[in-house]
N, C-alpha and C positions, 0 to 999 in steps of 0.2 A: 475758386477762380472761374469755374463754369458759370456760376450765377452772375458774374460781372460781364461776361461776354456779350450779353444782349445789349449792352450799352453801345458797343461798336457799330452794329448795323443801324441803330437809332441815329447816332450822330452822323454817320455817313449819309444816310437818307436825308436827315434834316439839313445838312450842309449842301447836299446836291439840290434840294429845293431852293435854298437861298441863292446858290450860285446860278441856277437857272433863272430865277427871278431877276437877279442883278443883270444878267446878260440880256434878258427880255426888255427890261426897262431902260437899259443904256442903249439898246438897239445897235450895239457894236459887235455882238457875238462874243465868243471866248476871247479873253485877254488876260495877260499877266496881272494887270491891276485888279481885275475882278477876282482872280484866284487868290491874290494876296489879301484883298479885303475880306474875302470869305474865310480865309485862315485866321485873320485877326478877329473876326466875329466869332469863329469857333472857339478860339482861345478865351475870349471874353465870356461867351456863354458857359463854357466849362468852369471858368473862374467864379461865376455866379451860382451855377447849378450845384456843383459838388459840395462846396462848403455849406450850401443851404440844406441839401438833403441828408448829408452825413454829419453835420455839426449843428447847425442852427435848429433844424426841425426837432431832432431828438432832445437837445438840451434846453430849448426854450419853448417852441410851439407845443410839443407833446407834454411839457410840464406846465402848460397854461400860463406861461410868462409872455403874454402876447405883445405887450408894449416893447419889451426888450427885443423880442424877436423881430417886430416890425422895424424898429430903429436900426438894428444890425443888418437886416436884409436890405433896407433902403440905402444904408451907407455902402454896402457891397455893390448894389446896382448902380449907384451914383459913381462909385470908383471906376467900374468897368465901362460905364457910359462915357466917362471922361477920357478913358483910354481910347475908346472908339472915336471920340471927338478929336483927340490929338492925331490919331491915325488919318482922319479925313483932312485935317490941316496939312499934315506932312504929304499926303498923296496929292492934294491939290497943287501944292508947290508955289503957285503964283498968287499975288495979292488980289487980282481980279476974281479968280475962281473962289478964293476964300471969302471975299465980300459977297459974291453971289450966293454962296452957301449960307452965310449969316443972314442974308435977307430972305431966305426961304423959311417959311413958318414951320415946315415939317422937320427941319434940321434939329431943332432943340429937343423935340419930343420923340422923334423916331427911334433913336438908339435907346432911350430910357424905356419906352413902351415895348420895344422888341425884347429887351432884357426881362422886363416884368412878365410878358406873355410866355417867354421861354421858361422862366422860373415856375410860373403857374402850371404850364403843361407838364413839366417834369415832376412837380409836386403831385399832380393828379395821378400820373403814372405810378409814382412811388407809393402813394396812399392806396391805390387800387391793388398793387402787388401785395402790400402788407395785409390788406383786407382779405384777399384771396388766400393768403398763407394762414391767416387766423381761421378762416372758414374751413380749410382742409384740416387744420389742427383740431378744431371742434368736432368735425365728422369722425376723426379717428377716436376721439374720446367717446 
């Protein structure tokens, strides 16, 4: 259990960074919508990250089954990007805001690439921790 506790400060810090950025870019300060959106993002990031590092990486990436790994990871990222898209539509509420979002070029790629970058970051951290563990094990031998 102690080994998993380092996840909590990471996700709290990561969420606070995104919450701060959303407040800064919206120029509205703290709001209930920003907090709700941040929690939905956190849910989606967790939904992509943990299946990746605890299921997909050991079963496919580490076994050199790269194509299957890439397809399953892409499907997972697309699924949670779609959940974020639905969230934005629900949050917007009115058709004018929805049309404005759809006319914005960043809307389509922003959620997808934020998911990809979060996944890459967690993969790097996980790989580095496994490498350090192997190095310590080799020093003991």
